[in-house]
C-alpha positions as a LaTeX table, in Angstrom:
\begin{tabular}{lrrr}
\hline
Residue & $x$ (\AA) & $y$ (\AA) & $z$ (\AA) \\
\hline
Met1 & $-9.78$ & 0.53 & $-23.50$ \\
Leu2 & $-10.86$ & 4.13 & $-23.84$ \\
Arg3 & $-14.58$ & 4.62 & $-24.17$ \\
Ile4 & $-15.97$ & 6.01 & $-27.39$ \\
Trp5 & $-16.73$ & 9.70 & $-27.11$ \\
Ile6 & $-20.47$ & 10.14 & $-27.61$ \\
Cys7 & $-20.56$ & 13.08 & $-29.93$ \\
Leu8 & $-23.67$ & 15.02 & $-28.90$ \\
Leu9 & $-24.57$ & 17.08 & $-31.92$ \\
Ala10 & $-26.07$ & 20.51 & $-31.49$ \\
Leu11 & $-29.81$ & 21.03 & $-31.95$ \\
Val12 & $-30.71$ & 20.90 & $-35.58$ \\
Gly13 & $-31.98$ & 24.46 & $-35.80$ \\
Gln14 & $-28.85$ & 25.94 & $-34.20$ \\
Ala15 & $-26.55$ & 23.77 & $-36.32$ \\
Cys16 & $-28.35$ & 24.69 & $-39.49$ \\
Leu17 & $-27.96$ & 28.38 & $-38.73$ \\
Ala18 & $-24.24$ & 27.94 & $-37.98$ \\
Met19 & $-23.59$ & 25.71 & $-40.99$ \\
Glu20 & $-25.96$ & 27.33 & $-43.46$ \\
Val21 & $-27.68$ & 24.09 & $-44.37$ \\
Ser22 & $-30.98$ & 24.21 & $-46.25$ \\
Pro23 & $-34.36$ & 24.06 & $-44.50$ \\
His24 & $-35.08$ & 20.94 & $-46.54$ \\
Phe25 & $-32.01$ & 19.17 & $-45.15$ \\
Ser26 & $-32.87$ & 20.33 & $-41.62$ \\
Arg27 & $-36.27$ & 18.70 & $-41.97$ \\
Gln28 & $-34.62$ & 15.48 & $-43.19$ \\
Leu29 & $-32.27$ & 15.53 & $-40.18$ \\
Glu30 & $-34.93$ & 16.06 & $-37.53$ \\
Pro31 & $-36.29$ & 12.47 & $-37.26$ \\
Val32 & $-32.76$ & 11.06 & $-37.45$ \\
Met33 & $-31.65$ & 13.29 & $-34.60$ \\
Lys34 & $-34.57$ & 12.24 & $-32.44$ \\
Leu35 & $-33.56$ & 8.61 & $-32.86$ \\
Tyr36 & $-29.93$ & 9.52 & $-32.17$ \\
Gln37 & $-30.63$ & 11.45 & $-29.01$ \\
Ser38 & $-32.83$ & 8.64 & $-27.68$ \\
Gly39 & $-30.00$ & 6.13 & $-28.16$ \\
Gln40 & $-31.64$ & 4.28 & $-31.05$ \\
Trp41 & $-28.43$ & 4.31 & $-33.05$ \\
Gln42 & $-29.14$ & 1.39 & $-35.37$ \\
Gln43 & $-32.44$ & 2.90 & $-36.51$ \\
Ala44 & $-30.83$ & 6.33 & $-36.80$ \\
Gln45 & $-28.04$ & 4.90 & $-38.93$ \\
Ser46 & $-30.51$ & 3.21 & $-41.26$ \\
Lys47 & $-32.53$ & 6.41 & $-41.66$ \\
Ala48 & $-29.41$ & 8.56 & $-42.14$ \\
Ser49 & $-28.33$ & 6.42 & $-45.11$ \\
Gly50 & $-31.30$ & 7.83 & $-47.03$ \\
Leu51 & $-30.46$ & 11.50 & $-46.52$ \\
Lys52 & $-29.51$ & 13.52 & $-49.59$ \\
Pro53 & $-27.14$ & 16.45 & $-48.82$ \\
Asn54 & $-26.77$ & 19.12 & $-51.52$ \\
Ser55 & $-23.78$ & 21.16 & $-50.29$ \\
Asp56 & $-20.34$ & 20.69 & $-48.72$ \\
Ala57 & $-21.72$ & 21.84 & $-45.37$ \\
Glu58 & $-24.58$ & 19.33 & $-45.51$ \\
Arg59 & $-22.23$ & 16.52 & $-46.57$ \\
Ala60 & $-19.93$ & 17.41 & $-43.65$ \\
Trp61 & $-22.91$ & 17.43 & $-41.28$ \\
Leu62 & $-24.03$ & 14.02 & $-42.49$ \\
Ala63 & $-20.49$ & 12.62 & $-42.24$ \\
Gln64 & $-20.28$ & 13.84 & $-38.63$ \\
Leu65 & $-23.59$ & 12.21 & $-37.80$ \\
Gln66 & $-22.62$ & 8.93 & $-39.50$ \\
Ala67 & $-19.24$ & 8.93 & $-37.77$ \\
Ser68 & $-20.85$ & 9.33 & $-34.36$ \\
Leu69 & $-23.45$ & 6.63 & $-35.06$ \\
Ala70 & $-20.85$ & 4.15 & $-36.34$ \\
Ala71 & $-18.63$ & 4.84 & $-33.33$ \\
Asn72 & $-21.44$ & 4.19 & $-30.87$ \\
Leu73 & $-22.27$ & 0.96 & $-32.74$ \\
Gln74 & $-18.60$ & $-0.13$ & $-32.42$ \\
Gln75 & $-18.15$ & 0.07 & $-36.20$ \\
Thr76 & $-14.74$ & 1.66 & $-35.85$ \\
Ala77 & $-13.56$ & 1.26 & $-39.45$ \\
Gln78 & $-16.66$ & 3.03 & $-40.78$ \\
Ala79 & $-16.48$ & 5.64 & $-38.03$ \\
Ser80 & $-12.88$ & 6.39 & $-38.93$ \\
Arg81 & $-13.74$ & 6.99 & $-42.62$ \\
Tyr82 & $-16.70$ & 9.22 & $-41.78$ \\
Val83 & $-14.84$ & 11.36 & $-39.28$ \\
Glu84 & $-12.07$ & 12.02 & $-41.80$ \\
Gln85 & $-14.70$ & 13.10 & $-44.32$ \\
Ala86 & $-16.22$ & 15.44 & $-41.76$ \\
Leu87 & $-12.86$ & 16.97 & $-40.80$ \\
Ala88 & $-12.07$ & 17.64 & $-44.45$ \\
Tyr89 & $-14.63$ & 20.44 & $-44.22$ \\
Lys90 & $-12.79$ & 23.57 & $-43.05$ \\
Glu91 & $-15.71$ & 25.78 & $-42.04$ \\
Trp92 & $-16.75$ & 24.03 & $-38.84$ \\
Pro93 & $-17.49$ & 26.21 & $-35.83$ \\
Glu94 & $-14.81$ & 25.68 & $-33.18$ \\
Gln95 & $-16.99$ & 23.58 & $-30.86$ \\
Gln96 & $-18.00$ & 21.21 & $-33.66$ \\
Gln97 & $-14.39$ & 20.86 & $-34.79$ \\
Leu98 & $-13.34$ & 20.16 & $-31.21$ \\
Gln99 & $-15.93$ & 17.38 & $-30.91$ \\
Leu100 & $-14.81$ & 15.84 & $-34.18$ \\
Leu101 & $-11.17$ & 15.83 & $-33.14$ \\
Arg102 & $-12.06$ & 14.17 & $-29.85$ \\
Leu103 & $-14.21$ & 11.63 & $-31.68$ \\
Arg104 & $-11.38$ & 10.84 & $-34.08$ \\
Gly105 & $-8.99$ & 10.47 & $-31.15$ \\
Asp106 & $-11.36$ & 8.08 & $-29.38$ \\
Ile107 & $-11.79$ & 5.96 & $-32.49$ \\
Gln108 & $-8.03$ & 5.82 & $-33.04$ \\
Ala109 & $-7.49$ & 4.88 & $-29.40$ \\
Gln110 & $-9.98$ & 2.03 & $-29.70$ \\
Gln111 & $-8.02$ & 0.83 & $-32.72$ \\
Ser112 & $-4.82$ & 1.01 & $-30.60$ \\
Asn113 & $-3.53$ & 3.69 & $-32.95$ \\
Trp114 & $-1.91$ & 5.53 & $-30.06$ \\
Ser115 & 0.15 & 7.95 & $-32.14$ \\
Gly116 & $-2.88$ & 8.99 & $-34.20$ \\
Ala117 & $-5.03$ & 9.42 & $-31.10$ \\
Ile118 & $-2.32$ & 11.51 & $-29.44$ \\
Ala119 & $-2.17$ & 13.82 & $-32.47$ \\
Ser120 & $-5.97$ & 14.20 & $-32.48$ \\
Tyr121 & $-6.15$ & 15.01 & $-28.76$ \\
Lys122 & $-3.28$ & 17.48 & $-29.02$ \\
Ala123 & $-5.07$ & 19.24 & $-31.88$ \\
Ala124 & $-8.23$ & 19.40 & $-29.76$ \\
Leu125 & $-6.29$ & 20.79 & $-26.79$ \\
Ala126 & $-4.77$ & 23.44 & $-29.06$ \\
Leu127 & $-8.30$ & 24.66 & $-29.75$ \\
Lys128 & $-9.41$ & 24.57 & $-26.11$ \\
Gln129 & $-7.75$ & 23.49 & $-22.87$ \\
Asp130 & $-9.63$ & 20.69 & $-21.15$ \\
Asp131 & $-8.45$ & 18.74 & $-18.09$ \\
Ala132 & $-10.48$ & 15.63 & $-18.90$ \\
Leu133 & $-8.95$ & 15.49 & $-22.37$ \\
Arg134 & $-5.45$ & 16.10 & $-20.96$ \\
Leu135 & $-5.96$ & 13.14 & $-18.63$ \\
Arg136 & $-6.84$ & 10.96 & $-21.59$ \\
Leu137 & $-3.81$ & 12.27 & $-23.45$ \\
Ala138 & $-1.60$ & 11.31 & $-20.50$ \\
Gly139 & $-3.06$ & 7.81 & $-20.59$ \\
Leu140 & $-2.40$ & 7.54 & $-24.32$ \\
Tyr141 & 1.22 & 8.63 & $-23.86$ \\
Tyr142 & 1.60 & 5.82 & $-21.34$ \\
His143 & 0.04 & 3.26 & $-23.71$ \\
Asn144 & 2.43 & 4.46 & $-26.42$ \\
Lys145 & 5.40 & 4.04 & $-24.04$ \\
Gln146 & 6.10 & 7.78 & $-24.08$ \\
Tyr147 & 6.57 & 7.68 & $-20.33$ \\
Gly148 & 8.19 & 11.09 & $-20.00$ \\
Asp149 & 5.25 & 12.79 & $-21.71$ \\
Ala150 & 2.78 & 10.74 & $-19.65$ \\
Ala151 & 4.47 & 11.82 & $-16.43$ \\
Ser152 & 4.63 & 15.44 & $-17.56$ \\
Gln153 & 0.95 & 15.66 & $-18.58$ \\
Ser154 & $-0.28$ & 13.98 & $-15.39$ \\
Glu155 & 1.96 & 16.20 & $-13.29$ \\
Gln156 & 0.41 & 19.29 & $-14.88$ \\
Leu157 & $-3.01$ & 18.05 & $-13.83$ \\
Leu158 & $-1.89$ & 17.26 & $-10.29$ \\
Lys159 & $-0.54$ & 20.79 & $-9.87$ \\
Lys160 & $-4.10$ & 22.03 & $-10.33$ \\
Gly161 & $-5.50$ & 19.71 & $-7.68$ \\
Trp162 & $-5.80$ & 16.09 & $-6.67$ \\
Gln163 & $-6.87$ & 13.63 & $-9.38$ \\
Lys164 & $-6.54$ & 9.96 & $-8.56$ \\
Gln165 & $-6.32$ & 8.82 & $-12.18$ \\
Ala166 & $-3.63$ & 11.37 & $-12.94$ \\
Ala167 & $-1.67$ & 10.18 & $-9.91$ \\
Ile168 & $-1.94$ & 6.55 & $-11.06$ \\
Ile169 & $-0.75$ & 7.41 & $-14.57$ \\
Arg170 & 2.17 & 9.40 & $-13.17$ \\
Leu171 & 3.07 & 6.56 & $-10.78$ \\
Ser172 & 3.01 & 4.03 & $-13.63$ \\
Ala173 & 5.02 & 6.26 & $-15.95$ \\
Leu174 & 7.70 & 7.04 & $-13.36$ \\
Thr175 & 7.99 & 3.36 & $-12.51$ \\
Ala176 & 8.39 & 2.48 & $-16.19$ \\
Gln177 & 11.18 & 5.10 & $-16.39$ \\
Gln178 & 12.83 & 3.42 & $-13.36$ \\
Arg179 & 12.62 & 6.71 & $-11.46$ \\
Tyr180 & 11.91 & 4.72 & $-8.35$ \\
Gly181 & 12.49 & 7.42 & $-5.75$ \\
Val182 & 10.07 & 9.89 & $-7.35$ \\
Ala183 & 7.59 & 7.08 & $-8.01$ \\
Ala184 & 7.77 & 6.09 & $-4.33$ \\
Asp185 & 6.92 & 9.67 & $-3.37$ \\
Gln186 & 3.91 & 9.54 & $-5.71$ \\
Ala187 & 2.81 & 6.28 & $-4.08$ \\
Ala188 & 3.12 & 8.00 & $-0.70$ \\
Glu189 & 0.78 & 10.73 & $-1.95$ \\
Leu190 & $-1.73$ & 8.07 & $-2.99$ \\
Ile191 & $-1.46$ & 6.62 & 0.52 \\
Ser192 & $-2.21$ & 10.03 & 2.02 \\
His193 & $-5.47$ & 10.20 & 0.05 \\
Glu194 & $-6.41$ & 6.53 & 0.39 \\
Pro195 & $-4.72$ & 5.35 & 3.60 \\
Lys196 & $-6.73$ & 2.10 & 3.75 \\
Glu197 & $-5.84$ & 0.95 & 0.24 \\
Ser198 & $-3.21$ & $-1.77$ & 0.73 \\
Lys199 & $-1.98$ & $-1.76$ & $-2.88$ \\
Trp200 & $-0.52$ & 1.74 & $-2.48$ \\
Trp201 & 1.38 & 0.59 & 0.61 \\
Gln202 & 2.68 & $-2.42$ & $-1.29$ \\
Gln203 & 3.84 & $-0.29$ & $-4.20$ \\
Ala204 & 5.44 & 2.28 & $-1.90$ \\
Val205 & 7.41 & $-0.44$ & $-0.11$ \\
Ser206 & 8.50 & $-2.05$ & $-3.39$ \\
Leu207 & 9.50 & 1.27 & $-4.98$ \\
Asn208 & 11.48 & 2.38 & $-1.94$ \\
Leu209 & 13.35 & $-0.92$ & $-2.05$ \\
Ser210 & 14.09 & $-0.40$ & $-5.75$ \\
Ala211 & 15.31 & 3.11 & $-4.90$ \\
Lys212 & 17.59 & 1.56 & $-2.23$ \\
Arg213 & 15.71 & 3.42 & 0.50 \\
Gly214 & 15.50 & 0.48 & 2.84 \\
Asp215 & 14.84 & 2.55 & 5.95 \\
Gln216 & 11.73 & 4.11 & 4.40 \\
Ala217 & 10.56 & 0.75 & 3.02 \\
Leu218 & 10.96 & $-0.80$ & 6.46 \\
Ala219 & 9.01 & 1.99 & 8.18 \\
Leu220 & 6.18 & 1.78 & 5.63 \\
Leu221 & 5.93 & $-1.98$ & 5.80 \\
Gln222 & 5.95 & $-2.04$ & 9.59 \\
Thr223 & 3.21 & 0.63 & 9.68 \\
Ala224 & 1.10 & $-1.25$ & 7.12 \\
Ile225 & 1.33 & $-4.47$ & 9.11 \\
Asp226 & 0.56 & $-2.66$ & 12.37 \\
Arg227 & $-2.55$ & $-1.20$ & 10.75 \\
Lys228 & $-3.50$ & $-4.68$ & 9.47 \\
Leu229 & $-3.34$ & $-3.49$ & 5.87 \\
Met230 & $-0.66$ & $-6.02$ & 4.94 \\
Gly231 & $-0.89$ & $-8.91$ & 7.34 \\
Asp232 & $-0.28$ & $-11.91$ & 5.12 \\
Ala233 & 2.72 & $-14.21$ & 5.37 \\
Ser234 & 4.46 & $-12.69$ & 2.33 \\
Ala235 & 4.34 & $-9.21$ & 3.91 \\
Arg236 & 5.78 & $-10.54$ & 7.17 \\
Asn237 & 8.45 & $-12.40$ & 5.25 \\
Gln238 & 9.38 & $-9.20$ & 3.45 \\
Leu239 & 9.49 & $-7.29$ & 6.73 \\
Ile240 & 11.74 & $-9.91$ & 8.30 \\
Arg241 & 14.16 & $-9.76$ & 5.39 \\
Leu242 & 14.08 & $-5.96$ & 5.51 \\
Tyr243 & 15.13 & $-6.06$ & 9.13 \\
Ala244 & 18.12 & $-8.19$ & 8.14 \\
Trp245 & 18.96 & $-5.90$ & 5.22 \\
Gln246 & 18.83 & $-2.85$ & 7.46 \\
Gly247 & 21.22 & $-4.42$ & 9.96 \\
Leu248 & 18.56 & $-5.49$ & 12.45 \\
Pro249 & 18.71 & $-9.29$ & 12.24 \\
Tyr250 & 17.80 & $-9.74$ & 15.93 \\
Arg251 & 14.43 & $-8.02$ & 15.41 \\
Gly252 & 13.85 & $-10.06$ & 12.28 \\
Ala253 & 14.60 & $-13.29$ & 14.11 \\
Arg254 & 12.28 & $-12.43$ & 16.99 \\
Leu255 & 9.48 & $-11.50$ & 14.57 \\
Leu256 & 9.90 & $-14.73$ & 12.58 \\
Glu257 & 10.07 & $-16.85$ & 15.72 \\
Ala258 & 6.87 & $-15.28$ & 17.08 \\
Ala259 & 5.06 & $-15.53$ & 13.72 \\
Met260 & 5.82 & $-19.25$ & 13.45 \\
Ala261 & 4.78 & $-19.84$ & 17.06 \\
Lys262 & 1.43 & $-18.09$ & 16.43 \\
Gly263 & 0.80 & $-19.90$ & 13.16 \\
Gln264 & 1.10 & $-16.68$ & 11.15 \\
Met265 & 3.95 & $-18.20$ & 9.16 \\
Lys266 & 4.63 & $-21.84$ & 8.37 \\
Gln267 & 7.29 & $-23.77$ & 10.25 \\
Ser268 & 8.74 & $-24.74$ & 6.90 \\
Ala269 & 12.31 & $-25.70$ & 6.13 \\
Glu270 & 12.79 & $-22.38$ & 4.35 \\
Asn271 & 11.61 & $-20.36$ & 7.35 \\
Arg272 & 13.65 & $-22.49$ & 9.76 \\
Gln273 & 16.74 & $-21.82$ & 7.67 \\
Leu274 & 15.99 & $-18.11$ & 7.55 \\
Leu275 & 15.62 & $-18.06$ & 11.34 \\
Ala276 & 18.99 & $-19.77$ & 11.80 \\
Gln277 & 20.64 & $-17.30$ & 9.42 \\
Leu278 & 19.09 & $-14.35$ & 11.25 \\
Trp279 & 20.36 & $-15.63$ & 14.61 \\
Glu280 & 23.81 & $-15.96$ & 13.07 \\
Gly281 & 23.58 & $-12.40$ & 11.75 \\
Ala282 & 22.64 & $-11.25$ & 15.24 \\
Arg283 & 25.61 & $-13.24$ & 16.68 \\
Glu284 & 23.23 & $-15.18$ & 18.90 \\
Trp285 & 25.22 & $-18.39$ & 18.53 \\
Ser286 & 23.25 & $-20.59$ & 20.91 \\
Gln287 & 19.95 & $-19.80$ & 19.18 \\
Ala288 & 21.60 & $-20.23$ & 15.79 \\
Val289 & 22.91 & $-23.70$ & 16.71 \\
Asp290 & 19.51 & $-24.71$ & 18.08 \\
Ser291 & 17.80 & $-23.50$ & 14.91 \\
Trp292 & 20.19 & $-25.38$ & 12.63 \\
Gln293 & 19.81 & $-28.54$ & 14.67 \\
Leu294 & 16.02 & $-28.25$ & 14.65 \\
Leu295 & 16.10 & $-27.84$ & 10.89 \\
Ala296 & 18.32 & $-30.92$ & 10.59 \\
Asn297 & 16.14 & $-33.04$ & 12.87 \\
Gln298 & 12.72 & $-31.99$ & 11.53 \\
His299 & 13.55 & $-31.78$ & 7.84 \\
Gly300 & 16.44 & $-34.24$ & 7.51 \\
Gln301 & 18.97 & $-31.77$ & 6.15 \\
Pro302 & 22.64 & $-32.82$ & 6.64 \\
Lys303 & 23.81 & $-29.35$ & 5.60 \\
Ala304 & 21.95 & $-27.86$ & 8.56 \\
Ala305 & 23.56 & $-30.33$ & 10.95 \\
Met306 & 26.94 & $-29.50$ & 9.41 \\
Arg307 & 26.40 & $-25.80$ & 9.94 \\
Ala308 & 25.46 & $-26.43$ & 13.59 \\
Ala309 & 28.70 & $-28.38$ & 14.03 \\
Glu310 & 30.76 & $-25.60$ & 12.42 \\
Leu311 & 29.27 & $-23.05$ & 14.79 \\
Leu312 & 29.95 & $-25.30$ & 17.78 \\
Leu313 & 33.58 & $-25.59$ & 16.72 \\
Gln314 & 33.85 & $-21.82$ & 16.30 \\
Gln315 & 32.55 & $-21.41$ & 19.84 \\
Gly316 & 35.10 & $-23.85$ & 21.20 \\
Lys317 & 32.47 & $-26.50$ & 21.98 \\
Thr318 & 34.56 & $-29.27$ & 20.45 \\
Asp319 & 32.96 & $-32.28$ & 22.12 \\
Ala320 & 29.45 & $-31.22$ & 21.13 \\
Ala321 & 30.63 & $-30.55$ & 17.58 \\
Met322 & 32.32 & $-33.96$ & 17.36 \\
Thr323 & 29.14 & $-35.71$ & 18.47 \\
Gln324 & 27.25 & $-33.88$ & 15.74 \\
Leu325 & 29.89 & $-34.64$ & 13.10 \\
Ala326 & 30.12 & $-38.32$ & 14.00 \\
Ala327 & 26.49 & $-38.72$ & 12.90 \\
Ile328 & 27.16 & $-36.97$ & 9.58 \\
Lys329 & 30.46 & $-38.57$ & 8.48 \\
Ser330 & 28.69 & $-41.70$ & 7.28 \\
Val331 & 26.63 & $-39.65$ & 4.78 \\
Lys332 & 27.77 & $-40.40$ & 1.25 \\
Gly333 & 29.19 & $-37.67$ & $-0.89$ \\
Glu334 & 30.63 & $-34.27$ & $-0.13$ \\
Gln335 & 28.68 & $-33.78$ & 3.10 \\
Gly336 & 30.24 & $-36.89$ & 4.63 \\
Asn337 & 33.71 & $-35.86$ & 3.47 \\
Arg338 & 33.22 & $-32.38$ & 4.88 \\
Ala339 & 32.21 & $-33.89$ & 8.23 \\
Lys340 & 35.34 & $-36.07$ & 8.25 \\
Ala341 & 37.50 & $-33.03$ & 7.50 \\
Leu342 & 36.01 & $-31.12$ & 10.43 \\
Leu343 & 36.53 & $-34.15$ & 12.65 \\
Val344 & 40.19 & $-34.27$ & 11.63 \\
Gln345 & 40.57 & $-30.67$ & 12.80 \\
Ala346 & 38.70 & $-31.41$ & 16.02 \\
His347 & 40.90 & $-34.43$ & 16.81 \\
Leu348 & 44.01 & $-32.38$ & 16.05 \\
Asn349 & 42.81 & $-29.67$ & 18.46 \\
Lys350 & 42.51 & $-32.38$ & 21.12 \\
Glu351 & 45.85 & $-33.93$ & 20.04 \\
Gln352 & 44.11 & $-37.18$ & 19.23 \\
Tyr353 & 46.47 & $-38.00$ & 16.39 \\
Ala354 & 45.52 & $-41.63$ & 15.84 \\
Gln355 & 41.86 & $-40.82$ & 15.21 \\
Ala356 & 42.84 & $-37.84$ & 13.06 \\
Leu357 & 45.20 & $-39.96$ & 10.98 \\
Glu358 & 42.56 & $-42.61$ & 10.33 \\
Leu359 & 40.10 & $-40.06$ & 8.97 \\
Ala360 & 42.78 & $-38.21$ & 6.98 \\
Arg361 & 43.74 & $-41.45$ & 5.22 \\
Glu362 & 40.11 & $-42.04$ & 4.30 \\
Leu363 & 39.98 & $-38.58$ & 2.79 \\
Gln364 & 43.15 & $-39.27$ & 0.77 \\
Gln365 & 41.06 & $-41.65$ & $-1.31$ \\
Gln366 & 38.80 & $-38.78$ & $-2.42$ \\
Asp367 & 39.98 & $-36.72$ & $-5.38$ \\
Asn368 & 38.68 & $-33.41$ & $-4.04$ \\
Trp369 & 40.33 & $-33.93$ & $-0.67$ \\
Gln370 & 43.54 & $-35.73$ & $-1.61$ \\
Gln371 & 45.88 & $-32.75$ & $-1.41$ \\
Lys372 & 44.48 & $-31.42$ & 1.87 \\
Ala373 & 44.35 & $-34.90$ & 3.42 \\
Thr374 & 47.96 & $-35.59$ & 2.44 \\
Ser375 & 49.10 & $-32.41$ & 4.20 \\
Trp376 & 47.25 & $-33.55$ & 7.31 \\
Val377 & 48.83 & $-37.01$ & 7.13 \\
Asn378 & 52.30 & $-35.46$ & 6.83 \\
Tyr379 & 51.58 & $-33.09$ & 9.72 \\
Ile380 & 50.28 & $-35.90$ & 11.94 \\
Arg381 & 53.32 & $-38.05$ & 11.19 \\
Ala382 & 55.64 & $-35.18$ & 12.05 \\
Gln383 & 53.79 & $-34.52$ & 15.29 \\
Ser384 & 53.81 & $-38.21$ & 16.17 \\
Glu385 & 57.56 & $-38.44$ & 15.58 \\
Glu386 & 58.14 & $-35.35$ & 17.73 \\
Leu387 & 56.08 & $-36.87$ & 20.54 \\
Ser388 & 58.01 & $-40.16$ & 20.23 \\
Lys389 & 61.33 & $-38.32$ & 20.55 \\
Lys390 & 60.12 & $-36.46$ & 23.61 \\
Ala391 & 58.90 & $-39.70$ & 25.16 \\
Ala392 & 62.29 & $-41.35$ & 24.54 \\
\hline
\end{tabular}
């Protein structure tokens, strides 16, 4: 929430000269102003309620004072009414008008009236350029979901020199506009000014990924981890997956394997599966088989054992695959049927037709496998007849 602008009124004597208020009213104001300037706003408000202005200028002066007091006492509804009364007076000196516009903008912002606050700040900026006020305007544009204006205003400020808050507003606005590449560059600028702040590294990585700049995301993440700015398990997990995405599964597998060995990442089923998939992506078949088998043994996952068997078959290691599949075929459901189907193929490769036929007939009893199993049965019968003819 934006803070209330503390409207510091000019010294009574100077204000009276500028506003042409009566000496009598100036004398009435003096004790109220002393209370105001010492921060005794409740007492000042009580005393101000007894003042008796006799002209438009004096009524405007009193409205300004009451608006400021109500604002500082968090009485926003009253402050809003008083500031409108004060602004109705058209003879304010420029500085007083500027303060009133800023005060109205602050009150409107506290009421979440973003559009009204934006209009007030723009009117104040039209009277006098002010970087602090422009920064607040940029923030209001963001709150009002006018992300283009928020980015534009904050960019104007950044062209004049570095301002962290302006950079944050611009980063947020660009992200909201889904301009991920430009937002990532803004995050990189924040990193250059605050290189030890991990959240900028995290945002830069995330934004580069959203911008499909995986190489830059990978470089940033690796650097952040090397500098111990992002050393938690989630950061390592993201780095590992980035390696895979960037076509470097071997490096990802080695990193994951080392992290689990050192206790930096859990030896969970999820991480074991990821390791096996990375080894497959790197075409390191032996390590992939070992990883799948370890996952099956430690976490009791038939699917992992099945995948190990499939890889063994692909590598021509039929006997090892058949041993693996023999332990899975008794599993009820689709996993057991899948194991039987792979065993049929393995027996056919070894021309062990009797064993293949037995399993194929079992699969004929399963609706999902009936058609495929029947084709195997017909093939095996044909092969058996051919062998019988040759033997005769």
